[in-house]
N, C-alpha and C positions, 0 to 999 in steps of 0.2 A: 808358695804364697801363704800357706797356713802359718809358717814361722813369722812372716812379715805381719800378718794380721794379729797374731798373738802378741807382737811387740807393742801394740797400741792398747793401752788400758781403757777400759770402759767402752769397748766396741766402737772406737772412733771411726772405724772403717767397716761399712756394711756393703758387701757386694753379693748379689744373688749368684747362684751357681753358674748360670749361663754367662753372665758378665765376667766372672772370674775365669772361666774357660776361655772366653774370647780374649781377655787380657793376656793370659798365659800364651795363647796362640800368637798374638801379635808380638809379644815379647820374644818369642822364639825366633821370629823373623829378623830381629835386630839385637843379638845377644850382647855385643860390646859397644853398641852405638853411643850410648850416653858417656861411657868411659872415654872413648876416642875423642868425642867433642870436647869434654872437659880437659883432657890432656892437651889437646891442641891449643886451648886457650890458656891454661894454667902452666903447662910445661913442668909439672911436678906430679909424679905418680901418686904419692900419698894423698895429696889434696884432690887430685882428679878422681881417685877412688871414692873419697868422701862425697864429692859433688855428684858423682854418678849415682851413688847410693841414695842421696837425698833427692835427686831428680826422679829416680825410679819410685821412691816412696810417694812423691808428690803426684806423679802420673797415676800411680795405683789408686791413691785416695780420690782423685778426680776423674777417673776413667768413665764413670757413669755420666759425666757432663759432656764428654766428647761426642759431638753430633755426627761428624763425618769420620767414621772409624778407619777409613782407608788413608786418612792423614795422620795416623798414629806416629809414624816415624818422624815426620816433621815436627809434630808436637813434642815428642821426646827430645829431639835435637834442640828446639827452641828452649825448652825447660832447662836442659843441661847447660846450654850456652848462657842463658841468663843467670843461672845460679853460679856459674864459673865467673862471670863478670862481677856479680855481687861479691864473690869471695875476693877478687882482685881489688875491688873498691874498698872493702873492709880492711884488707891488709894494708893498702895504701894509706887509709885514714889512720890506722893504728901506728904505722911507721912515722907519719907526719906528727902525730901527737907525741910519740916518744922522742923524736928529734927536737920538737919545740920545747919539751920539758927538760931535755938534757943539755941543749946547747943554747948559748946566748944568740940573740937575733943578729944576723949579719949587719955590718955597718952600712947603712944607706939612708938617704934622706927620707923624711916623712913624705915628701911629694912623690918620690919614686915608688915607695911602698904603696901609697894610695893609688897611684896610676896602675901599678901592677895588679893590685887586688881588683880594681875596677875593671880592667881588661879581662881578667880571669872570670869575673862575674858575668860580663857581657858575653864572653865566649861560651861559658856554660849555658847561659840562657839561650844563645843562638843554636847551640847543639840540641838543647832540650826541645825546641819548637820545630825541629826538623821532623818530617814524617818518619815513622818508625823504620820503614824499609831503607831510607837514606841514612838515618842515624846508625842503624846496626852496621851497615857496610863501612861507614866512616869510622866508627869506634874500632871495629876489628882491624881495619887497614891502617888508618892514620895513628890511632892511639895505641892499639895493641901490637902493631908492627907486622901483621900478617900480610903476605903478598896476595895479589888478586886470585891466584890459583887456590891458595889455602882458604880464602874467604868464600870463593865459589863452592869449594868442597864442603865447608862448614854449613853453608846455608842451602846447599843443594840447588844452586843457580848456575846458569851458564856464565862463563868468565866474562863475556861481553856485557851481560846484564850488570855484573858487579862493577865493571869499569864505567859504564854509563851512570850508574847510581852514585859511584864515588865522585865522578865529574860533577854531577848535579848537586851533590851535597857540598862539595867545595865551593861551587859557584854561589850557592845560596848563602853559605857562611861568609864569603867575601862580600856579597851584597849587604848582608846585615852588619858587617863590621867595618865597612869602608869609611863610615863617618868617624870612626875612632882613629883610623890611620891617617886621614887627611890633615887633622891638626898637627900631628907629629911631623909629617912631611913639610908643612909650612914653616917649621922652625929653622 
C-alpha cells in the first residue's frame, strides 16, 4: 500500500495505520475480485487490468467513507463494474465519433433520422429513470449480453432475483415506450 500512497502527489490519500491495516486485510479476502468483474464486463485482459487497478485506487482513496466494513466486497464489485461500464461507454462514444468523422451519413430520409434519434432519446431517458437495481440488471443482460447466471454472479444475487428484476425492468420500459410504438402500428 505504501507504493500506492507514494503514487499520489501532495498526500492526496491519508489513512491512519488502523484503517490501512483494515483495508489490507479486507483486500486479502478478495485478491482478484475487481479484475474478474472487469474482465467479465470488458472481455479484454489489458483493459480489465486497467479498470481493476483504477477500482482499487478509488476504493483505497474512499475506504474511510465506508460505513459498513463487512460490505467491502460488494463495494469493490460495484466500483469495478461501474468503471468497466464507463470504459465501454467511452469506447463506444469514441468509435461513433470516428465513424461519423470518417464516413458519410447513410442515405435515409430526414424523417427517418429524426424518428430514430427521438426514439433513442426516449429509450435512454426511460432507462435512466429506472431504479438502479433494475437498470443495472437490464444493462448487463440486455445491452451487454450477459446471461442471467453471469449477471447473478457479477452482482452477487440469486439467479431468480436477476430474472424478476429483468422482467420488471422490461415491463417498465414497455410501459414508458408504448405511446411511441402505437402511432407506428396505426400506419
